[in-house]
C-alpha positions in Angstrom: -68.2 4.3 -35.1 -66.4 7.5 -35.9 -65.1 8.7 -39.3 -62.4 11.3 -39.7 -62.1 13.0 -43.1 -58.4 13.1 -44.1 -58.6 14.5 -47.6 -61.3 15.6 -50.1 -60.6 16.1 -53.8 -63.2 17.6 -56.2 -62.7 17.2 -59.9 -65.6 18.3 -62.0 -68.6 16.1 -61.0 -66.5 13.7 -58.9 -65.8 13.9 -55.2 -63.1 11.7 -53.7 -62.9 11.3 -49.9 -60.1 9.6 -47.9 -61.3 8.7 -44.4 -60.1 6.8 -41.3 -63.0 5.0 -39.5 -62.7 4.0 -35.9 -65.0 1.1 -35.0 -65.6 -2.1 -33.2 -64.7 -5.2 -35.2 -65.4 -8.8 -34.1 -61.9 -9.0 -32.6 -62.1 -5.6 -30.9 -61.7 -1.9 -31.6 -59.5 -0.6 -34.4 -59.2 1.7 -37.4 -59.7 1.2 -41.1 -58.9 3.5 -44.0 -61.5 4.0 -46.6 -62.0 5.8 -49.9 -65.4 7.0 -51.2 -65.8 8.2 -54.8 -69.1 10.1 -55.5 -70.5 11.2 -58.8 -72.7 14.3 -58.4 -75.6 15.2 -60.7 -77.8 18.2 -60.1 -76.3 18.8 -56.7 -77.0 15.3 -55.4 -75.0 12.1 -55.2 -76.0 10.0 -58.2 -73.5 7.1 -57.8 -71.1 6.2 -55.0 -68.3 3.6 -54.7 -66.5 2.6 -51.6 -63.3 0.7 -50.9 -61.8 -0.1 -47.5 -58.4 -1.3 -46.4 -57.3 -3.9 -43.9 -58.3 -3.2 -40.2 -55.6 -2.0 -37.8 -56.5 -3.4 -34.4 -55.8 -1.4 -31.3 -53.5 -3.1 -28.7 -55.5 -4.4 -25.8 -53.5 -2.2 -23.5 -55.1 0.9 -25.1 -58.6 -0.2 -24.2 -60.4 0.7 -21.0 -60.7 -2.0 -18.4 -64.1 -3.8 -18.2 -64.2 -4.6 -14.4 
């Protein structure tokens, strides 16, 4: 699993991250976009919410051979 931070927005005590995560799903490898909204209190994450989109599967031709 690998996450790539695309955008971070900070507004007051809220931090919003937009990420793309590369991972292995039950049907193979692919990417999924995700958003994380964190509420910060006293310098620590007090609450967090996550939402992810639909997986985008990699074509089989992009995967290394398993000989």
